[in-house]
Structure formats: C-alpha cells, structure tokens
TORDO-440027 format. One record per residue: x, y, z of N, C-alpha, C, O in turn; residue in one letter. Coordinates in steps of 0.001 Angstrom, whole numbers, plus 500000, padded with zeros to 6 digits. Example, Ala and Ser with C-alpha at 12.3 -4.5 7.8 and 13.67 -1.06 7.14 Angstrom:
     n_xx     n_yy     n_zz    ca_xx    ca_yy    ca_zz     c_xx     c_yy     c_zz     o_xx     o_yy     o_zz   rest
   513190   494310   507800   512300   495500   507800   513200   496700   507800   514236   496681   508465      A
   512850   497750   507080   513670   498940   507140   512900   500030   507870   513409   501138   508039      S
This chain:
     n_xx     n_yy     n_zz    ca_xx    ca_yy    ca_zz     c_xx     c_yy     c_zz     o_xx     o_yy     o_zz   rest
   491303   506353   501808   491589   505405   502877   491619   503978   502335   490841   503131   502774      M
   492503   503711   501393   492588   502344   500877   493195   501398   501902   493586   501817   502991      P
   493270   500125   501550   493792   499098   502438   492819   497944   502501   492096   497688   501538      G
   492789   497240   503628   491839   496150   503838   490622   496714   504562   490733   497227   505676      L
   489460   496614   503917   488246   497272   504390   487202   496243   504805   487010   495230   504133      I
   486532   496516   505921   485364   495738   506337   484204   496127   505434   483755   497273   505463      N
   483710   495182   504628   482681   495509   503639   481406   496032   504281   480774   496941   503744      K
   481017   495473   505423   479748   495859   506043   479825   497243   506665   478948   498075   506436      E
   480874   497501   507456   480974   498776   508171   481725   499832   507366   481669   501021   507680      T
   482431   499385   506323   483252   500278   505508   484347   500940   506335   484692   502101   506116      R
   484884   500189   507286   485985   500653   508125   487263   499921   507731   487226   498769   507298      C
   488386   500601   507887   489677   499996   507573   490151   499124   508723   490082   499526   509884      A
   490633   497926   508399   491265   497090   509407   492634   497670   509724   493313   498146   508814      L
   493067   497648   510990   494366   498240   511329   495531   497456   510730   495540   496226   510724      P
   496501   498198   510233   497736   497635   509697   498728   497471   510841   498953   498411   511603      L
   499328   496276   510970   500285   496046   512055   501716   495915   511554   502655   496196   512298      S
   501900   495491   510302   503246   495360   509726   503198   495798   508266   502288   495422   507527      V
   504181   496591   507858   504309   497003   506459   505775   496876   506068   506652   497455   506708      S
   506029   496116   505016   507397   495857   504576   507477   496106   503066   506803   495434   502285      D
   508298   497068   502664   508434   497430   501251   509842   497100   500778   510825   497580   501342      I
   509929   496284   499749   511204   495966   499111   511087   496310   497641   510173   495835   496969      T
   511999   497133   497126   511897   497545   495725   513281   497655   495101   514296   497773   495787      C
   513278   497611   493783   514528   497659   493030   514320   498501   491778   513355   498309   491038      C
   515237   499432   491553   515220   500260   490349   516311   499767   489410   517489   499716   489765      V
   515893   499410   488213   516827   499054   487143   516571   500001   485982   515558   499892   485290      R
   517482   500916   485778   517250   501920   484756   516067   502796   485127   516109   503522   486121      G
   515003   502726   484321   513804   503512   484588   512606   502611   484895   511458   502987   484658      Y
   512886   501431   485419   511834   500488   485804   511925   500194   487297   513006   499935   487824      T
   510780   500238   487972   510712   499965   489401   509940   498673   489638   508788   498546   489224      L
   510576   497723   490300   509908   496501   490757   509700   496631   492255   510666   496774   493005      A
   508445   496582   492702   508125   496813   494109   507277   495671   494654   506309   495237   494030      L
   507666   495198   495831   506881   494187   496540   506500   494744   497914   507365   495131   498700      T
   505210   494778   498186   504698   495287   499454   504075   494140   500236   503175   493458   499746      A
   504561   493935   501456   504022   492915   502347   503315   493614   503501   503932   494382   504240      S
   502016   493348   503654   501217   494028   504671   500488   493016   505555   499973   492011   505066      M
   500451   493288   506841   499741   492441   507796   498647   493259   508458   498905   494325   509018      T
   497422   492753   508390   496265   493432   508971   495672   492583   510086   495845   491365   510115      Y
   494968   493244   511005   494361   492564   512145   492850   492789   512151   492385   493928   512114      E
   492091   491700   512196   490656   491823   512458   490465   491838   513968   490484   490788   514610      N
   490283   493012   514527   490181   493142   515981   488754   492933   516486   488494   493050   517683      I
   487829   492626   515572   486446   492415   515968   486277   491025   516587   487072   490120   516336      E
   485230   490874   517399   484947   489576   518026   484001   488740   517172   483418   487768   517651      D
   483851   489125   515895   483010   488374   514974   483663   488393   513592   484528   489223   513312      H
   483242   487480   512748   483798   487395   511396   483328   488571   510553   482236   489098   510764      A
   484150   488975   509608   483810   490062   508698   484134   489630   507273   484832   488638   507064      I
   483629   490375   506295   484013   490172   504909   484966   491288   504513   484636   492467   504642      E
   486150   490919   504030   487186   491897   503755   487381   492176   502278   487417   491254   501463      G
   487506   493451   501933   487799   493880   500572   489115   494647   500600   489268   495613   501347      I
   490060   494207   499778   491373   494850   499723   491409   495830   498557   491110   495468   497419      F
   491779   497079   498853   491787   498153   497857   493194   498733   497794   493719   499235   498788      I
   493798   498656   496604   495200   499052   496431   495324   499952   495203   495355   499445   494081      Y
   495397   501275   495384   495558   502181   494241   496905   501949   493560   497909   501685   494223      P
   496917   502049   492247   498132   501855   491463   498649   503188   490948   497879   504076   490580      L
   499972   503306   490931   500586   504505   490378   500435   504493   488859   500170   503453   488257      E
   500607   505649   488259   500560   505746   486807   501650   504880   486189   502766   504822   486705      E
   501334   504212   485092   502264   503344   484371   502680   502140   485224   503802   501649   485097      H
   501775   501660   486097   502062   500505   486947   501153   499338   486593   500006   499535   486189      S
   501674   498111   486747   500880   496904   486550   501109   495970   487735   502166   495993   488365      I
   500110   495156   488023   500226   494153   489083   500815   492887   488483   500290   492354   487505      V
   501899   492409   489064   502545   491202   488555   502415   490030   489522   502760   488900   489177      V
   501919   490293   490729   501747   489203   491687   500885   489621   492856   500933   490771   493293      G
   500092   488685   493367   499255   488933   494547   499090   487634   495311   498888   486571   494723      F
   499180   487734   496630   498966   486566   497483   498469   487032   498841   498941   488037   499373      E
   497527   486308   499392   497025   486609   500732   496959   485313   501534   496779   484231   500976      A
   497108   485439   502844   497011   484270   503701   496059   484571   504847   496258   485522   505604      M
   495021   483747   504965   494048   483854   506046   493887   482472   506664   493556   481514   505966      I
   494117   482363   507954   493986   481074   508655   494839   479989   507984   494375   478866   507787      C
   496074   480325   507638   497018   479401   507015   496617   479001   505598   497285   478164   504991      S
   495540   479578   505056   495132   479301   503686   495720   480357   502756   495542   481558   502960      Q
   496429   479881   501725   497027   480778   500745   496006   481094   499660   495388   480193   499093      I
   495837   482372   499380   494896   482831   498357   495680   483550   497274   496420   484491   497560      I
   495520   483112   496034   496161   483773   494906   495118   484531   494099   493920   484438   494365      T
   495587   485276   493115   494706   486193   492388   494758   485935   490894   495828   485750   490313      L
   493586   485927   490286   493466   485962   488840   492840   487299   488467   491683   487567   488794      Q
   493609   488130   487786   493099   489454   487415   492183   489301   486210   492609   488861   485142      I
   490941   489664   486392   489945   489500   485334   490139   490499   484211   489816   490213   483058      K
   490661   491657   484536   490856   492682   483514   490421   494037   484025   490035   494185   485184      G
   490488   495028   483148   490127   496382   483528   488620   496591   483391   487994   496104   482451      K
   488059   497319   484339   486633   497637   484323   486462   499059   484833   487334   499591   485521      A
   485337   499668   484493   485043   501001   484987   484691   500941   486456   484169   499942   486949      K
   484988   502032   487149   484702   502114   488576   483221   501911   488850   482854   501332   489872      L
   482367   502380   487946   480923   502267   488150   480442   500818   488120   479362   500514   488628      D
   481237   499918   487527   480824   498523   487402   481424   497633   488469   481282   496413   488397      D
   482100   498219   489473   482903   497417   490383   482086   496613   491373   482462   495483   491686      C
   480984   497145   491881   480360   496548   493054   479794   495160   492784   479919   494266   493620      Y
   479173   494975   491622   478573   493687   491334   479608   492621   490996   479278   491438   490919      Q
   480864   493036   490794   481899   492087   490398   482959   491957   491478   483003   490951   492186      D
   483822   492972   491613   484921   492880   492562   484446   492836   494003   485093   492207   494841      S
   483339   493484   494311   482827   493500   495673   481842   492368   495908   481214   492311   496965      C
   481695   491479   494961   480803   490335   495086   481420   489298   496014   482641   489139   496041      H
   480592   488594   496773   481087   487572   497689   481808   486476   496923   481341   486032   495875      S
   482971   486033   497459   483809   485075   496754   484064   483824   497580   485133   483225   497456      T
   483138   483417   498403   483371   482262   499258   483621   480990   498455   484455   480172   498842      N
   482910   480814   497341   483123   479627   496527   484520   479619   495939   485176   478579   495896      R
   484984   480798   495479   486327   480874   494918   487381   480641   495983   488430   480062   495701      A
   487115   481088   497211   488087   480924   498282   488315   479461   498612   489398   479094   499067      L
   487313   478619   498391   487484   477205   498665   488566   476600   497776   489210   475627   498168      Q
   488775   477157   496595   489810   476662   495697   491125   477403   495874   492115   477076   495219      S
   491143   478406   496761   492358   479167   497008   492641   480226   495979   493744   480772   495957      G
   491687   480543   495122   491881   481545   494082   490714   482514   494091   489555   482104   494148      T
   491029   483818   494033   489991   484831   493943   490183   485593   492638   491260   485564   492041      V
   489131   486272   492204   489185   487084   490993   489223   488552   491389   488404   489013   492184      T
   490179   489281   490829   490288   490703   491121   490166   491516   489860   490381   491008   488760      G
   489824   492770   490013   489710   493681   488885   490675   494836   489052   490920   495302   490165      N
   491220   495294   487931   491906   496576   487886   490864   497590   487433   490483   497618   486263      I
   490404   498424   488363   489315   499350   488076   489852   500702   487668   490886   501148   488167      L
   489146   501354   486759   489556   502650   486242   488570   503723   486669   487361   503592   486477      M
   489108   504789   487253   488318   505978   487555   488587   506981   486446   489607   507671   486452      D
   487649   507057   485478   487875   507896   484307   487905   509374   484647   488526   510160   483932      E
   487236   509766   485739   487209   511178   486107   488588   511671   486532   488964   512811   486259      D
   489350   510782   487217   490651   511194   487742   491807   510464   487059   492963   510631   487447      F
   491497   509656   486043   492507   508946   485271   493436   508152   486179   494655   508315   486123      E
   492863   507298   487010   493650   506476   487913   493111   505056   487888   491991   504812   487440      R
   493917   504124   488374   493514   502722   488431   493697   502204   489846   494494   502736   490620      T
   492950   501161   490174   492997   500605   491527   492716   499111   491461   491843   498668   490715      V
   493455   498343   492240   493224   496903   492374   492221   496680   493496   492422   497146   494617      L
   491131   495961   493191   490105   495653   494187   489928   494138   494253   489626   493503   493243      V
   490115   493557   495443   490017   492110   495623   489149   491812   496836   489401   492331   497924      V
   488127   490978   496658   487310   490525   497780   487964   489277   498354   488037   488251   497679      N
   488444   489352   499605   489119   488230   500245   488167   487294   500962   488593   486272   501500      L
   486870   487630   500978   485886   486762   501606   485846   486937   503116   486142   488010   503641      G
   485479   485870   503800   485254   485930   505249   486579   485864   506009   487413   484996   505752      I
   486758   486798   506951   487915   486830   507840   487425   486528   509253   486627   487298   509787      I
   487868   485437   509880   487395   485065   511219   487734   486127   512262   488601   486969   512030      P
   487056   486093   513405   487326   487076   514468   488736   486939   515014   489268   485833   515110      P
   489342   488069   515372   490670   488142   515972   491716   487439   515110   492660   486846   515631      M
   491545   487507   513802   492444   486803   512878   493395   487793   512204   493069   488965   512016      E
   494578   487290   511848   495580   488074   511142   495546   487746   509659   495423   486583   509277      T
   495656   488777   508821   495638   488615   507366   496958   489139   506808   497349   490277   507070      V
   497641   488291   506034   498888   488683   505393   498635   488868   503892   498046   488000   503248      H
   499078   489992   503344   498869   490305   501928   500185   490693   501294   500948   491479   501855      I
   500454   490133   500107   501670   490425   499359   501270   490903   497963   500571   490195   497238      L
   501714   492102   497590   501417   492671   496280   502729   493039   495590   503579   493716   496169      V
   502882   492587   494354   504069   492932   493567   503629   493710   492335   502688   493320   491643      S
   504320   494815   492069   503995   495658   490921   505261   495994   490144   506372   495926   490670      T
   505069   496356   488890   506152   496845   488047   505719   498190   487481   504603   498329   486981      S
   506605   499180   487560   506244   500538   487146   507310   501116   486238   508500   500834   486378      S
   506850   501931   485304   507752   502704   484452   507924   504073   485089   506953   504810   485261      E
   509154   504413   485436   509436   505670   486108   509637   506788   485086   510222   506586   484022      L
   509138   507965   485437   509293   509126   484571   510373   510044   485125   510659   510034   486322      T
   510967   510832   484244   512032   511755   484640   511431   513087   485081   510567   513643   484403      T
   511890   513588   486211   511449   514877   486723   512081   516005   485906   513071   515781   485209      L
   511520   517214   485984   512123   518352   485265   513589   518570   485623   514360   519073   484807      P
   513975   518193   486841   515363   518346   487269   516267   517286   486675   517490   517376   486786      S
   515670   516271   486038   516443   515175   485485   516516   513974   486401   517017   512922   486004      G
   516024   514114   487629   516046   513014   488573   514883   512057   488373   513994   512287   487553      G
   514913   510984   489141   513862   509971   489123   513327   509838   490542   514099   509697   491491      I
   511988   509884   490687   511391   509796   492022   510767   508434   492248   510027   507918   491411      K
   511089   507855   493421   510471   506608   493877   509728   506906   495174   510312   507448   496112      V
   508439   506556   495233   507626   506815   496428   507005   505527   496922   506623   504667   496129      S
   506904   505396   498232   506210   504250   498805   504712   504419   498602   504211   505537   498719      S
   503983   503356   498305   502524   503470   498152   501887   503969   499453   502192   503441   500522      P
   501009   504978   499384   500375   505486   500604   499648   504410   501409   499566   504507   502633      P
   499111   503370   500726   498419   502306   501444   499375   501556   502358   498943   500959   503344      V
   500675   501575   502045   501683   500888   502856   502244   501772   503962   502892   501279   504885      C
   502001   503073   503873   502540   504012   504860   501443   504956   505360   501573   506172   505226      T
   500371   504415   505930   499300   505291   506414   499757   506131   507601   500572   505697   508415      P
   499221   507323   507677   499503   508166   508837   498774   507616   510047   497626   507184   509947      R
   499450   507632   511204   498852   507112   512427   498021   508210   513083   498494   509327   513294      V
   496786   507871   513396   495882   508802   514065   496096   508698   515561   495753   507688   516176      Q
   496654   509727   516137   497012   509716   517553   495826   510061   518446   494948   510837   518069      R
   495818   509472   519632   494859   509876   520653   495423   511094   521377   496589   511446   521197      T
   494595   511732   522192   495048   512923   522922   496208   512570   523842   497180   513322   523920      I
   496127   511441   524540   497199   511051   525450   498505   510810   524709   499576   511174   525194      N
   498418   510201   523541   499619   509917   522767   500237   511205   522254   501460   511336   522219      E
   499399   512161   521853   499915   513440   521400   500619   514184   522522   501484   515019   522259      E
   500259   513895   523782   500892   514529   524925   502162   513800   525344   502790   514164   526338      Q
   502539   512778   524595   503817   512132   524835   503754   510788   525506   504796   510197   525786      G
   502556   510276   525779   502463   508972   526407   502717   507887   525385   502283   508002   524239      L
   503412   506837   525779   503727   505744   524866   502506   504884   524660   501887   504451   525631      S
   502135   504620   523390   500990   503750   523123   501332   502291   523366   502438   501854   523049      P
   500415   501542   523916   500596   500107   524113   499702   499374   523147   498506   499650   523050      N
   500297   498430   522427   499522   497709   521418   498446   496865   522079   498701   496167   523061      F
   497264   496934   521540   496167   496074   521967   495232   495890   520801   494910   496857   520110      S
   494793   494689   520567   493899   494436   519447   492569   495159   519620   491865   495409   518641      R
   492224   495493   520849   490935   496134   521096   491099   497575   521584   490134   498193   522034      T
   492316   498108   521495   492555   499435   522051   491872   500526   521245   491261   501431   521814      R
   491969   500448   519939   491438   501502   519081   490449   500928   518088   490549   499769   517685      D
   489507   501744   517707   488569   501346   516664   489124   501766   515307   489768   502811   515212      R
   488895   500993   514271   489391   501362   512944   488719   502630   512428   487634   503012   512866      P
   489403   503267   511482   488860   504447   510824   487870   504028   509753   488131   503099   508990      T
   486722   504717   509694   485668   504352   508751   485545   505408   507665   485761   506599   507892      C
   485188   504928   506466   485033   505835   505332   483666   506489   505319   483522   507610   504832      A
   482661   505807   505847   481315   506366   505868   480514   505636   506919   480980   504657   507502      S
   479307   506112   507159   478467   505519   508181   478084   504090   507818   477686   503843   506680      S
   478194   503115   508772   477788   501754   508476   476301   501631   508209   475851   500616   507676      P
   475525   502653   508571   474076   502604   508337   473719   503069   506930   472574   502951   506496      H
   474715   503598   506226   474459   504114   504882   474643   503003   503859   475449   503141   502939      D
   473917   501914   504001   474108   500751   503163   473468   500893   501792   473775   500113   500890      Q
   472582   501874   501612   471900   502020   500338   472582   503016   499404   472101   503274   498301      N
   473701   503569   499852   474399   504523   499003   475068   503798   497851   475331   502598   497919      S
   475338   504547   496793   475958   503968   495612   477363   503498   495953   478190   504278   496425      N
   477632   502204   495708   478915   501625   496106   480068   502207   495320   481155   502386   495869      A
   479860   502508   494052   480949   503063   493260   481308   504464   493735   482475   504852   493710      S
   480292   505231   494174   480570   506556   494722   481332   506438   496034   482210   507250   496326      L
   480988   505413   496831   481714   505182   498083   483166   504856   497803   484056   505382   498471      W
   483425   503991   496818   484793   503629   496486   485563   504836   495966   486732   505024   496306      L
   484914   505650   495148   485572   506843   494619   485922   507811   495748   487009   508389   495752      A
   485007   507991   496706   485282   508898   497822   486337   508317   498744   487136   509056   499319      S
   486347   506994   498889   487345   506343   499730   488747   506571   499189   489692   506746   499957      L
   488884   506570   497869   490189   506792   497254   490685   508211   497486   491886   508474   497420      L
   489755   509130   497759   490139   510510   498019   490600   510703   499462   491312   511662   499761      E
   490200   509797   500359   490544   509932   501772   492000   509580   502018   492554   508700   501359      D
   492611   510260   502958   493980   509960   503353   494025   508607   504064   493121   508267   504827      E
   495088   507841   503805   495265   506551   504484   495608   506817   505946   496620   507448   506251      A
   494744   506323   506856   494903   506539   508295   494937   505191   509000   494165   504292   508665      I
   495836   505045   509984   495891   503820   510786   495640   504166   512241   496028   505235   512711      N
   494992   503260   512949   494594   503539   514328   495677   503212   515346   495491   503456   516538      S
   496816   502659   514896   497883   502305   515829   499224   502311   515098   499275   502244   513870      M
   500318   502392   515879   501643   502276   515298   501810   500899   514667   501205   499926   515116      D
   502634   500824   513624   502871   499550   512960   504360   499400   512672   505092   500384   512569      Y
   504789   498158   512547   506177   497883   512197   506387   498221   510723   505605   497804   509868      E
   507452   498983   510428   507673   499415   509049   509125   499187   508657   510049   499530   509395      F
   509306   498595   507468   510634   498369   506907   510633   498806   505447   509678   498563   504709      N
   511709   499448   505052   511828   499947   503678   513229   499674   503158   514221   499984   503819      F
   513301   499092   501968   514600   498875   501326   514470   499099   499825   513603   498519   499171      Q
   515335   499939   499296   515380   500218   497872   516770   499907   497346   517761   500462   497820      L
   516838   499014   496362   518107   498721   495707   518118   499413   494350   517175   499301   493566      E
   519205   500129   494093   519361   500843   492820   520422   500115   491997   521599   500075   492357      I
   519975   499547   490892   520895   498899   489957   520790   499639   488628   520043   499244   487732      R
   521540   500699   488528   521387   501583   487370   522448   501279   486321   523615   501061   486648      A
   522034   501267   485062   523028   501126   483997   523823   502414   483791   524811   502435   483058      P
   523376   503495   484454   524068   504770   484371   524827   505021   485672   524549   504382   486687      Y
   525775   505942   485646   526487   506331   486848   525595   507234   487689   524811   508019   487156      L
   525722   507117   489000   524888   507896   489910   525587   509179   490323   526758   509177   490701      L
   524838   510283   490242   525350   511561   490730   524946   511792   492178   525604   512541   492900      A
   523870   511153   492600   523429   511338   493982   522084   510696   494242   521324   510410   493317      G
   521801   510474   495519   520516   509949   495982   520139   510724   497232   520961   510887   498135      V
   518906   511203   497293   518467   511940   498460   516989   511676   498711   516283   511135   497860      E
   516535   512070   499901   515128   511939   500250   514627   513250   500831   515191   513744   501807      S
   513568   513830   500245   512983   515047   500828   512071   514756   502007   511605   515679   502674      P
   511812   513469   502270   510846   513114   503312   511485   512549   504579   510995   512812   505677      S
   512565   511783   504452   513159   511107   505601   514680   511044   505464   515227   511142   504365      H
   515338   510881   506595   516781   510639   506575   517018   509218   506065   516336   508282   506482      A
   517979   509061   505170   518238   507755   504568   519692   507340   504787   520555   508162   505095      I
   519934   506042   504618   521271   505485   504741   521543   504650   503494   520671   503913   503035      R
   522755   504765   502943   523141   504001   501760   524317   503104   502102   525183   503475   502894      A
   524343   501917   501499   525439   500990   501770   526621   501212   500835   527599   500465   500870      D
   526523   502253   499990   527627   502634   499119   527562   504134   498929   526499   504736   499084      A
   528670   504735   498601   528720   506171   498388   527976   506518   497099   528425   506131   496020      D
   526844   507239   497179   526085   507556   495963   526881   508375   494953   526541   508394   493770      P
   527945   509059   495408   528733   509900   494502   529904   509146   493872   530604   509684   493015      L
   530111   507913   494295   531231   507146   493744   530903   506687   492328   529833   506129   492084      A
   531828   506922   491393   531576   506581   490000   531498   505070   489794   530957   504612   488788      R
   532026   504299   490727   532001   502849   490603   530772   502218   491260   530617   500997   491262      S
   529909   503057   491810   528732   502532   492521   527668   502117   491516   526916   502957   491022      A
   527601   500828   491214   526589   500320   490292   525408   499715   491027   524372   499455   490415      T
   525541   499486   492323   524453   498950   493136   524471   499622   494497   525454   499533   495233      S
   523389   500289   494822   523268   500999   496090   521983   500558   496773   520929   500509   496139      V
   522060   500239   498053   520887   499852   498831   520545   500986   499789   521377   501407   500593      V
   519308   501475   499692   518837   502594   500501   517869   502086   501556   516944   501336   501245      I
   518078   502494   502806   517157   502205   503901   516951   503491   504696   517643   504483   504470      T
   516003   503472   505620   515779   504638   506475   516828   504680   507569   517148   503657   508174      L
   517367   505882   507824   518394   506035   508850   517796   506063   510251   518450   505683   511222      A
   516552   506515   510350   515890   506628   511652   514591   505838   511641   514122   505411   510586      D
   514014   505648   512826   512742   504954   512943   511660   505722   512195   511579   506948   512275      K
   510845   504993   511479   509763   505629   510728   508792   506307   511689   508452   505754   512735      Y
   508348   507514   511325   507527   508329   512221   506054   508387   511821   505292   509166   512395      T
   505640   507574   510844   504223   507446   510477   503591   508775   510053   502413   509022   510312      Y
   504381   509622   509403   503867   510941   509065   503586   511133   507580   502703   511911   507218      D
   504326   510433   506708   504144   510609   505275   504833   509467   504536   505685   508786   505106      C
   504473   509251   503278   505157   508221   502490   506639   508539   502322   507057   509691   502437      P
   507418   507508   502050   508855   507665   501814   509068   508084   500360   508511   507478   499444      V
   509877   509120   500156   510224   509574   498815   511734   509535   498646   512478   510026   499495      E
   512177   508947   497542   513595   508872   497218   513806   509497   495848   513080   509182   494905      I
   514789   510379   495728   515153   510996   494463   516505   510454   494012   517490   510508   494748      L
   516532   509933   492795   517749   509355   492225   518217   510250   491088   517432   510600   490208      I
   519506   510627   491102   520049   511499   490078   521124   510769   489286   522188   510460   489823      Y
   520858   510495   488028   521929   509936   487176   523068   510932   487044   522889   512127   487281      P
   524230   510439   486668   525400   511286   486531   525121   512424   485537   524533   512222   484475      S
   525570   513634   485927   525376   514805   485080   524171   515618   485474   523989   516729   484976      G
   523301   515067   486399   522121   515792   486864   522419   516442   488216   523164   515895   489029      M
   521841   517591   488439   522040   518313   489688   521109   517801   490758   519984   517403   490453      S
   521544   517797   492010   520720   517405   493149   520069   518593   493825   519515   518453   494915      T
   520125   519759   493202   519522   520948   493778   518494   521526   492819   517868   522541   493122      T
C-alpha cells in the first residue's frame, strides 16, 4: 500500500488525481507521474511518501507542493531497508523551511527491490498535496520479443468499493466520506518500523474513492513497429501501429479507467509477433 502515508496512523491518504505521461525511445522509458492527495483529517498530520521503483529504474526528478510551498528533493543515496526509519522517516521540518527535503532510495535485500521514501513533514488539515515524480527505466525484452510498459501501481490503486457502490449506486465525492486504508493498527507504535515498511510494500495499493486518471504513452522508436496492444485495457493510438512509416505513436486509454488494475502496454518491434 505505497503512496502518501500518515506517519502516526500508518494510513494512506486518498488519491484524487493521477496523471501519467511517459515516452519510450528505443529501450528506455521516461515516465512522469503527477499525483494529488487529500488530507481529509480535521488536524495536521506528518506525511511520508513511499514510491516503489521498477527494476533498472532511477529517480531523475521529484517535486511536491503543500500550501503553495514547492518542495524539492535531494537524494541522499541508497540505504538498507533496516536503516530507513531513523533517516528517511525522520522529521524534516527544518529542511522544509528551506524548501528542500532529503530522500533515500532504500533497498530490500530479501526481495531485491528499491523504493523511494520521502518525509514531506507536516500537512495541514483539509489540505491538498501535489507530488511529481520523474523516473528513467531500462526496458527489457519479453520472451516474445515485445517490450512491456506498465503504470506504477502507486499511481493506479484499486478503488475499495462500499456495499452500496457495489450495488450500482454512484459514489459522491466527499473529503469526509471514506476513511483511508491503513497498513496496521495505529496503536502498534512500538513495532519495528522497517518491518512495517516491508509489509506495506507487500500490500496492494488501495484507494478509498474514485480518482481522476489520465494516461499517455508516446512511442518514439528507432525501429519499425509491428504492433501495440494492451492486455489490461482498451487503448487508442493516434497513428496506425502497423504502418511502416509510424515513427511516433501516442497511446491513450479508449475508455474511462475502471480502477481495477495497472495499465499494461505491449510494444512489438517490426518482425515480432503480437500473439
């Protein structure tokens, strides 16, 4: 259950807007994720942003805005997951006064994964938080010869429906309508923080309400395209993926996002089969 977390209660703040813009050039993916979170509490909280990274990915940019204050990031370096709490989860109010926070790229050696952890400091009550993360990734070739691009799960959390909503009633947005999803009991404050973070990374990303979602993928391949498809959602292309002259194709979702799973796009260079 990554995302923006209330440090005290260990609950996720609800995501209200998620916007993913990415570009594939050859076998390199440049992705920018813009996320808007809501502090629906009537009191201030301390927020920790947790963003798992894909394999062969690096963070190239980070920015957050709270109360019109722009916060940038200085990545301190890689650290073990066991060492995270005293550093990345440390209060950063002094750093926030200068508009710069320190973040760590943490490594979970047990599962060979990395995660960006940033303490954003105090978030006032009923306040909106805007976060922008840019990453660069090296894409690997699938056994079929294709290339897979997936939206980060933190940007596409599954929406947890109420009973009424599951019966077909339309949900109405309200800052106080739903409570955020929590990773563990807020009374369990003496538990090992690194174990909590490790277990949180295992949890599925869940959101308590529908959110605005936009997805755009531009393909600028030095190779000819044999096809583009999605096993997860219906997609629309602004050029014929089978046209030999198609050197730039923009992919978007053909239908409204249904909050059920991350977006997956399969790109096939010329000569590769789409089956």
